[in-house]
LOKOL-180478 format. One record per residue: x, y, z of N, C-alpha, C in turn; residue number from 1. Coordinates in Angstrom, 3 decimals. Layout:
N
X	Y	Z	X	Y	Z	X	Y	Z	NUM
...
***
This chain:
64
-45.559	-16.244	-29.850	-46.225	-15.586	-29.045	-45.620	-15.682	-27.588	1
-46.473	-13.960	-26.379	-45.504	-14.561	-26.013	-46.473	-14.447	-24.513	2
-46.110	-14.541	-23.626	-47.586	-15.678	-22.454	-47.869	-14.135	-22.092	3
-49.172	-14.394	-20.922	-49.433	-13.420	-19.504	-48.355	-13.829	-18.870	4
-48.338	-13.349	-17.098	-47.637	-13.149	-16.368	-48.019	-14.546	-15.510	5
-49.835	-14.606	-15.582	-50.059	-15.650	-15.006	-49.851	-17.136	-15.613	6
-49.812	-17.002	-17.133	-49.328	-18.727	-17.790	-48.378	-18.780	-17.692	7
-47.201	-17.570	-17.275	-46.464	-18.305	-16.801	-45.654	-18.962	-15.278	8
-46.967	-18.258	-14.556	-46.436	-18.701	-13.438	-46.969	-20.002	-13.655	9
-48.347	-19.970	-13.578	-49.433	-21.371	-13.868	-48.121	-23.179	-14.209	10
-46.947	-22.434	-15.510	-46.705	-22.821	-16.288	-46.030	-23.586	-15.067	11
-44.266	-22.427	-14.760	-43.455	-22.337	-13.813	-44.244	-23.939	-12.234	12
-44.926	-23.379	-12.410	-45.955	-24.003	-10.569	-46.370	-26.079	-11.483	13
-46.863	-26.064	-12.735	-46.922	-27.210	-12.534	-45.844	-28.016	-13.070	14
-44.728	-27.262	-14.021	-43.437	-27.984	-13.908	-42.998	-28.163	-13.136	15
-42.735	-27.440	-11.715	-42.261	-27.276	-9.912	-43.533	-28.933	-9.323	16
-44.512	-28.795	-10.240	-45.283	-29.706	-9.221	-45.094	-31.508	-9.691	17
-44.367	-30.921	-10.990	-44.284	-33.024	-11.501	-43.095	-32.994	-11.422	18
-41.743	-31.925	-11.111	-40.629	-32.685	-10.637	-40.848	-33.618	-8.909	19
-41.476	-32.517	-8.781	-41.504	-33.475	-6.821	-42.447	-34.282	-7.257	20
-43.563	-34.645	-7.847	-44.176	-36.253	-7.995	-43.268	-37.570	-8.760	21
-42.076	-36.514	-9.708	-41.101	-37.880	-9.916	-39.815	-37.580	-10.223	22
-39.551	-37.296	-9.077	-38.071	-36.986	-9.544	-37.367	-37.975	-8.377	23
-37.929	-39.163	-8.016	-37.476	-40.698	-7.179	-37.484	-41.130	-9.355	24
-37.797	-41.435	-9.705	-38.049	-42.220	-10.639	-38.248	-41.778	-12.263	25
-37.797	-40.978	-12.569	-37.656	-39.334	-13.537	-36.464	-40.094	-13.972	26
-35.937	-40.175	-15.606	-34.226	-40.214	-16.002	-33.841	-38.611	-15.425	27
-32.839	-39.134	-15.976	-31.775	-37.678	-15.161	-32.067	-36.041	-16.379	28
-32.155	-36.930	-18.120	-32.388	-35.964	-18.960	-33.178	-35.151	-18.580	29
-34.809	-35.893	-18.638	-36.516	-35.707	-18.865	-36.036	-34.453	-17.094	30
-35.699	-35.001	-16.106	-34.820	-33.401	-15.150	-34.372	-32.287	-15.609	31
-33.501	-33.062	-16.210	-31.953	-32.076	-16.659	-33.549	-31.001	-17.361	32
-34.256	-31.501	-18.712	-34.864	-30.181	-19.107	-36.055	-29.727	-18.832	33
-37.050	-30.958	-17.675	-37.557	-29.777	-17.011	-37.072	-28.031	-15.733	34
-36.317	-28.956	-15.267	-35.211	-27.629	-14.562	-34.585	-26.687	-15.680	35
-34.320	-26.883	-16.751	-34.319	-26.285	-17.688	-35.214	-25.397	-18.302	36
-36.250	-25.489	-18.524	-37.729	-24.309	-18.956	-37.865	-24.065	-17.438	37
-37.955	-24.769	-16.911	-37.615	-24.134	-15.165	-37.539	-23.019	-15.210	38
-36.645	-23.057	-15.253	-34.898	-21.282	-15.081	-35.530	-19.949	-15.894	39
-35.707	-21.054	-17.249	-35.823	-20.146	-18.848	-37.565	-18.959	-17.955	40
-38.636	-20.148	-17.458	-39.716	-19.168	-17.282	-39.352	-17.744	-15.685	41
-38.238	-18.725	-14.498	-37.924	-17.671	-13.752	-37.441	-16.754	-14.262	42
-36.211	-17.218	-15.268	-35.717	-15.724	-15.587	-36.423	-14.414	-16.791	43
-37.086	-15.260	-16.889	-38.174	-13.602	-18.045	-39.215	-13.521	-16.741	44
-39.362	-14.507	-15.141	-40.255	-13.759	-14.262	-39.307	-12.499	-13.537	45
-38.069	-13.083	-13.057	-36.872	-11.514	-12.339	-36.968	-10.582	-14.064	46
-36.927	-11.211	-15.212	-36.923	-9.757	-16.035	-38.670	-9.027	-15.974	47
-39.809	-9.575	-15.762	-40.968	-8.616	-15.132	-41.421	-7.899	-13.784	48
-40.108	-8.360	-12.930	-40.602	-8.299	-11.771	-41.554	-8.707	-11.107	49
-42.237	-9.948	-11.024	-42.667	-11.143	-10.860	-42.093	-12.332	-10.009	50
-40.950	-12.064	-9.508	-40.480	-13.282	-8.552	-38.665	-13.001	-8.838	51
-38.781	-12.877	-6.878	-37.797	-12.293	-5.884	-36.627	-14.282	-6.261	52
-35.494	-12.911	-6.382	-34.036	-13.999	-6.638	-34.210	-14.491	-5.381	53
-33.774	-13.971	-4.620	-33.417	-13.800	-2.928	-33.439	-14.954	-2.168	54
-35.582	-14.764	-2.272	-35.903	-15.752	-1.369	-36.768	-16.917	-2.147	55
-36.428	-16.459	-3.544	-37.147	-17.771	-4.447	-39.059	-18.100	-4.883	56
-39.144	-16.903	-4.306	-41.034	-16.748	-4.276	-41.110	-15.822	-5.700	57
-42.481	-16.085	-5.717	-43.736	-14.636	-6.408	-43.762	-13.402	-5.715	58
-43.574	-12.503	-6.069	-43.169	-11.386	-5.737	-44.708	-11.003	-5.148	59
-45.781	-11.301	-6.521	-47.331	-10.985	-6.327	-47.925	-12.040	-7.692	60
-49.136	-12.366	-7.467	-49.273	-12.937	-8.377	-50.247	-12.163	-9.143	61
-50.504	-11.380	-10.571	-50.933	-10.471	-11.337	-53.071	-11.057	-11.685	62
-53.867	-10.114	-10.980	-54.758	-10.490	-10.950	-55.617	-10.137	-12.736	63
-55.683	-11.321	-13.811	-56.552	-11.383	-14.794	-57.536	-11.094	-14.629	64
***
């Protein structure tokens, strides 16, 4: 199942918020898994032209 742009962006932001919330006391393997999934999402968003790698920000957030 292919996710919409908004779903991918929301998932990425949720993962980023979770990483920030428990970065100090979380097992390394969990952080590594979150980071791996975040990288996959960033790569997909770059492919769709929605994530700018140079500045690390979303180019646009589409409205559904």
